[in-house]
C-alpha positions in Angstrom: 93.0 39.6 -9.4 93.0 42.0 -6.6 91.4 45.4 -5.7 93.7 48.1 -5.7 93.2 51.6 -4.1 95.4 54.6 -5.4 95.5 57.8 -3.8 96.8 60.2 -6.5 97.1 63.1 -8.9 96.2 61.7 -11.9 95.0 63.2 -15.4 90.7 62.2 -15.3 90.2 62.5 -18.5 93.0 59.7 -19.9 91.0 56.9 -18.7 87.3 58.0 -20.1 87.2 55.4 -22.2 87.2 52.6 -19.4 84.1 54.6 -17.4 80.3 54.3 -18.5 78.6 57.7 -20.8 77.9 59.0 -17.1 81.3 58.9 -16.2 82.7 60.4 -19.8 80.1 63.6 -19.5 81.7 64.4 -16.2 84.9 63.8 -16.6 84.9 66.2 -19.8 84.9 68.9 -16.9 87.7 67.7 -15.0 91.3 68.0 -16.2 92.6 66.8 -12.5 96.6 67.4 -11.2 98.2 65.5 -13.5 100.8 62.7 -13.2 101.8 60.9 -16.0 104.0 58.0 -14.6 101.0 57.2 -12.2 98.7 57.4 -15.1 100.3 54.2 -17.2 100.9 52.3 -14.4 96.9 52.6 -13.4 96.7 51.5 -16.8 98.7 48.9 -17.3 96.5 47.6 -14.1 94.1 47.6 -14.9 94.7 46.0 -19.2 95.6 43.1 -15.9 92.3 42.6 -14.3 92.8 44.3 -11.3 89.5 46.7 -9.7 91.1 50.0 -9.0 89.8 52.8 -7.1 91.3 56.1 -7.7 91.0 58.8 -5.0 92.1 61.7 -6.8 91.8 66.1 -6.7 91.3 68.7 -9.0 90.7 72.2 -9.1 88.2 72.4 -11.2 85.9 70.3 -8.6 83.7 72.1 -6.0 81.8 69.2 -4.9 83.2 65.8 -4.9 82.3 63.5 -7.8 82.5 59.6 -8.3 83.3 58.8 -12.2 81.6 54.7 -12.3 83.5 52.4 -15.2 84.4 48.6 -15.8 86.6 47.8 -13.0 87.1 51.4 -12.5 86.5 53.6 -9.9 87.2 57.7 -9.9 86.6 59.8 -6.7 86.9 63.3 -6.9 87.8 66.4 -4.7 87.9 69.8 -4.6 92.0 70.8 -4.6 91.8 74.1 -3.4 93.4 77.1 -5.8 95.2 79.1 -2.9 98.5 78.0 -1.2 98.2 79.5 2.1 94.4 78.5 2.5 96.3 74.9 1.9 99.1 75.4 4.5 97.2 76.8 6.9 95.5 73.8 8.1 98.4 71.5 6.8 96.4 70.0 3.5 93.3 69.0 6.0 90.9 69.7 3.9 92.6 67.7 0.8 93.1 64.9 2.9 90.4 64.3 4.0 88.5 64.2 1.0 90.6 60.9 0.3 89.6 59.4 3.9 86.2 59.6 2.9 86.2 58.5 0.1 87.9 55.2 0.8 85.6 55.2 4.2 82.4 54.9 1.6 83.8 52.3 -0.3 81.7 49.2 1.0 84.0 47.1 0.0 87.2 48.2 0.8 90.5 47.5 -1.3 92.6 45.2 0.0 96.0 47.4 -0.6 95.7 51.1 -0.7 99.0 52.7 -2.2 99.0 56.7 -2.1 101.6 58.7 -4.3 104.5 61.0 -2.9 104.3 62.5 0.9 101.7 64.8 1.1 98.4 64.5 1.4 97.3 61.9 -0.4 99.3 60.0 1.7 97.9 61.8 4.9 94.6 61.1 3.6 95.3 57.0 3.6 97.8 57.5 6.6 94.5 56.3 8.8 93.9 53.1 7.5 97.4 51.5 8.0 96.2 49.7 11.3 93.6 47.7 9.1 94.4 47.7 5.1 98.7 47.3 3.7 99.3 51.0 3.3 102.2 52.1 0.8 103.9 55.0 -0.2 105.9 55.6 -3.1 108.1 58.7 -2.9 108.6 60.1 -5.3 110.7 63.4 -4.2 112.6 64.4 -1.7 111.1 67.4 0.5 114.7 68.4 2.3 115.8 68.8 -1.3 113.2 70.7 -3.1 112.8 73.5 0.6 117.1 74.0 0.0 115.8 75.3 -3.6 112.8 76.8 -3.0 112.2 78.5 0.0 109.0 78.9 0.7 106.8 78.7 3.2 104.5 76.7 1.2 108.2 74.4 0.9 108.4 74.3 4.8 104.7 73.0 5.0 105.0 70.3 2.7 108.0 69.8 4.4 106.0 69.1 7.5 103.8 67.0 6.3 105.9 64.8 4.5 107.8 63.7 8.1 104.4 63.4 9.7 104.0 60.4 7.6 107.6 59.3 7.5 107.3 58.8 11.2 104.1 56.4 11.2 105.8 53.5 11.2 102.8 50.7 9.6 103.3 52.0 6.1 105.3 50.6 4.1 107.4 52.9 1.9 108.4 52.3 -1.9 111.1 54.3 -3.7 111.7 55.4 -7.5 115.7 55.7 -7.4 118.2 54.4 -5.3 118.8 57.9 -4.3 115.8 58.6 -2.9 115.7 55.2 -0.9 119.5 55.7 0.5 118.1 59.2 1.6 115.0 57.9 3.3 117.1 55.3 4.9 119.7 57.8 6.3 117.4 60.6 7.2 114.2 58.0 8.7 116.3 54.6 9.4 113.5 53.3 7.2 114.4 50.2 4.6 112.1 50.9 1.4 112.5 49.1 -2.0 112.7 50.7 -5.4 110.4 50.4 -8.3 111.4 53.1 -10.6 109.5 54.8 -13.2 108.4 53.3 -16.5 108.9 55.0 -19.4 105.8 55.2 -21.5 106.0 52.7 -24.2 106.0 54.9 -27.4 109.4 56.8 -26.3 110.4 52.2 -27.1 108.8 52.3 -30.9 111.1 51.3 -33.4 113.0 54.4 -34.5 111.0 56.6 -37.7 113.2 58.1 -40.8 113.8 61.5 -39.3 117.8 62.2 -40.1 119.6 62.6 -36.3 121.3 66.0 -36.8 124.7 66.1 -35.3 124.9 69.4 -34.7 122.4 69.4 -32.1 121.8 69.2 -28.8 118.7 69.3 -26.7 117.8 69.8 -23.4 114.5 69.3 -21.8 112.7 71.2 -18.9 109.7 72.8 -17.5 111.3 75.6 -15.2 114.0 77.8 -15.1 114.7 77.7 -11.3 118.2 77.7 -10.0 117.4 74.2 -9.5 117.0 73.6 -13.4 120.6 74.9 -13.5 120.0 76.4 -17.5 121.6 79.5 -17.5 124.4 77.0 -16.6 123.9 74.8 -19.6 123.5 77.9 -21.4 126.7 79.9 -20.4 128.7 76.7 -21.5 126.9 76.0 -24.9 128.0 79.6 -25.8 131.7 78.5 -24.5 131.2 75.4 -27.1 130.2 77.7 -30.1 133.9 79.1 -29.9 135.2 75.7 -31.7 131.3 74.6 -32.7 130.2 77.4 -34.1 127.2 75.2 -36.4 125.9 74.1 -33.2 122.5 74.4 -32.2 120.9 74.1 -28.5 117.0 73.2 -28.8 115.4 73.9 -24.8 111.6 71.8 -25.0 109.2 72.5 -22.1 106.9 75.2 -20.1 109.1 78.6 -20.0 110.7 78.2 -23.3 109.0 80.6 -25.4 110.1 83.4 -27.4 108.1 86.0 -25.1 108.6 84.7 -21.6 110.0 87.7 -19.0 112.0 84.9 -17.6 114.2 84.3 -19.9 114.9 88.1 -20.2 118.2 88.6 -18.4 119.4 85.8 -20.4 118.4 87.2 -23.4 120.1 90.7 -22.8 123.1 88.8 -21.3 123.5 87.2 -25.0 122.9 83.8 -24.1 120.9 82.5 -26.6 122.5 83.0 -29.6 122.1 79.3 -31.7 119.6 79.0 -29.3 116.0 77.6 -30.7 112.9 78.2 -28.5 110.1 74.7 -28.4 108.7 76.1 -25.8 106.0 72.7 -24.6 105.5 70.1 -27.3 103.5 67.1 -27.3 104.7 63.6 -26.3 105.2 62.7 -30.3 106.6 65.7 -31.3 109.3 64.9 -28.1 110.7 61.5 -29.7 110.6 63.3 -33.0 113.1 66.4 -31.0 115.1 63.1 -29.3 115.5 61.2 -33.0 116.8 64.7 -34.5 119.1 65.4 -31.9 122.2 63.3 -31.1 123.1 64.9 -27.5 120.9 65.1 -24.4 122.0 67.6 -21.7 120.5 67.4 -18.1 122.5 69.9 -16.1 119.5 69.7 -13.3 121.4 70.0 -9.8 119.0 67.4 -8.1 116.6 64.9 -9.8 114.3 62.1 -7.3 114.4 60.7 -10.9 114.6 61.7 -14.2 112.1 61.4 -17.2 114.0 62.8 -19.7 116.8 60.8 -19.0 115.4 57.5 -20.0 113.0 58.9 -22.9 116.8 60.1 -24.6 118.4 57.3 -23.9 115.5 55.0 -25.0 115.5 57.1 -28.7 119.2 56.7 -28.9 120.0 59.9 -27.9 123.0 60.9 -25.4 123.2 62.0 -22.5 124.8 64.6 -20.1 123.7 64.7 -16.2 125.1 65.6 -13.1 127.6 63.7 -11.1 125.8 64.6 -8.0 122.5 65.1 -8.7 120.4 63.1 -7.3 119.1 59.9 -9.0 120.7 61.2 -12.3 124.5 59.7 -11.5 122.2 55.6 -11.4 120.2 56.7 -14.1 123.6 56.9 -16.4 125.2 53.6 -15.0 127.6 56.0 -13.4 129.0 56.5 -16.6 127.9 53.5 -18.5 124.9 54.8 -20.0 125.7 58.4 -20.2 128.1 61.0 -19.4 128.7 62.4 -16.2 130.5 65.7 -15.4 130.0 68.8 -12.4 127.1 70.4 -14.4 127.4 73.7 -11.6 130.3 74.1 -13.7 129.9 76.3 -17.6 133.5 74.6 -18.4 133.0 70.8 -17.1 129.9 70.5 -18.9 131.4 72.4 -22.3 134.5 69.8 -22.1 131.8 67.0 -22.3 129.7 68.3 -24.7 132.4 68.8 -27.0 134.0 65.1 -25.8 130.4 63.9 -27.4 130.4 65.9 -30.7 133.8 64.7 -31.5 134.3 61.5 -30.3 131.7 59.4 -32.2 133.0 56.2 -30.7 131.7 56.6 -27.9 128.8 58.1 -28.6 127.7 54.9 -29.9 128.8 52.6 -27.5 127.0 54.7 -25.2 123.0 55.0 -26.5 123.5 50.7 -27.3 124.4 50.6 -23.8 121.7 53.0 -23.0 118.8 51.4 -24.8 119.2 47.9 -23.7 119.6 49.2 -20.7 116.2 51.4 -20.5 114.2 48.2 -22.1 115.4 45.8 -19.0 114.7 48.0 -16.5 112.2 50.9 -17.3 109.0 49.0 -19.0 105.7 49.7 -17.6 105.4 46.1 -17.2 108.8 45.5 -15.8 106.9 48.4 -13.4 103.8 46.6 -12.3 105.7 43.3 -12.5 107.4 44.3 -9.2 105.3 46.3 -8.0 102.4 43.1 -7.7 105.0 41.5 -6.7 105.8 43.5 -3.9 102.1 44.0 -3.0 101.7 40.1 -2.5 104.7 39.6 0.0 103.6 42.5 2.1 100.0 40.4 1.8 101.4 37.5 2.3 104.0 38.4 5.5 106.7 38.5 3.3 109.9 40.9 4.9 
C-alpha cells in the first residue's frame, strides 16, 4: 500500500464517513470546490487500503484546517472569492497553502498528485526533485482563453505555462486530445488515464419507458463554448418534420426565470423545449433513461463526462466532429454520431436521422455501453493510475 498526496478541489463532505468525530464536525461547515471525478478516484484508493493525504481549498474556510480519519487526512486552506486578488499575485496564496500542507506532514507521501495545471500544481511543483509529482491535465487552457477572453483566464494560462516548463513533473492527460495537445505545444509525452464514470450510471436499467420522442442535452453553462443556441435553432428545424419531439435541457442555467435565456425566448427558440434545471445524479439517470437521444453541441471538450454517462444508460449520442476529445470518446463514429455542431442544419439532419433509424440507434447504444464498461469504470481508471505510479517509482519509462 502507498501513501499518496493529492492536491485538488474535492467535495469535502463526501468524505465525512472516513473522518473521526472531530473531523466530521468540522466538515459540516466546509463544502469545498467539488470535483466528482477526483472524489471517485480518492474513494476507490481508500477502498483499496491506500493512505491518502488530500490538500484542498474551500471558500468557506477562513484559516487552515486539518481533518483526520482512518487512512485519510484532509488539509483545507482558504480559497479567496475575489478573482482579482487571486490573479494579482498569480495564485500565490492558494499555492502556498498547498505547499505548506505538504511541508507540515511528518511522514511525507511517496507520491504527490495534483489535479489541473493551476494553483494545485503550483503548490506541489517545488517538491518535484524529492518526491515524484504527477499532474493530471483536465482542461486545455489555450482553448479556454479562446472562448472566455478575460484577465482571469489569461493569468490562468500563464500559470498553466509555468507548470509545463517544469520538466521534472509527470504529466497525465484525461484524453488523447489533451495528450496530443501537450505533445504539439510542449513536446512532452503524457500517459492517458481518462475520467471514470460513477458506478450509479452503470447499474441495471430501471423500468422507466424510453420515449422515442424525447431528446436531452446536459450543460452547466450557456456560454459560446457550449453552443446551446445552435442546438435550439437545429431543434426548431427538426420540429417541422417531427412536431411531437421534445427537447429537455438539463443543468444549472436551465430554469424559467434565468435572464440569460431571455434573448432565446424572444427569438421563439423554446417551442417544445423543457427546462429541467439542476438535478441530482439519480434524477439525471432517469432523464437519460427516458430519452432516446442525447445531443452534446459543445465546441470543445477536454473529456466529456456527460457523453459517457448517456452511453452507459443506452442513450444514443450526437457530438461535434471537431470538439476536442469528443470524436475519440465516440469512437470516431462507432459509438455515437459525429457532425459539424457549428451548423444548425447539419445538427438537425443528424437528429432526424437518429430519430428515424431505430436500427442505427440500437447498434450505437449496444457498442457504446460495452465500450464504457471496458474503459471508463472507476476500477479500470484506478488500476491504470496505480500501475503508472508503480512504473515511475521503479524508474520504468
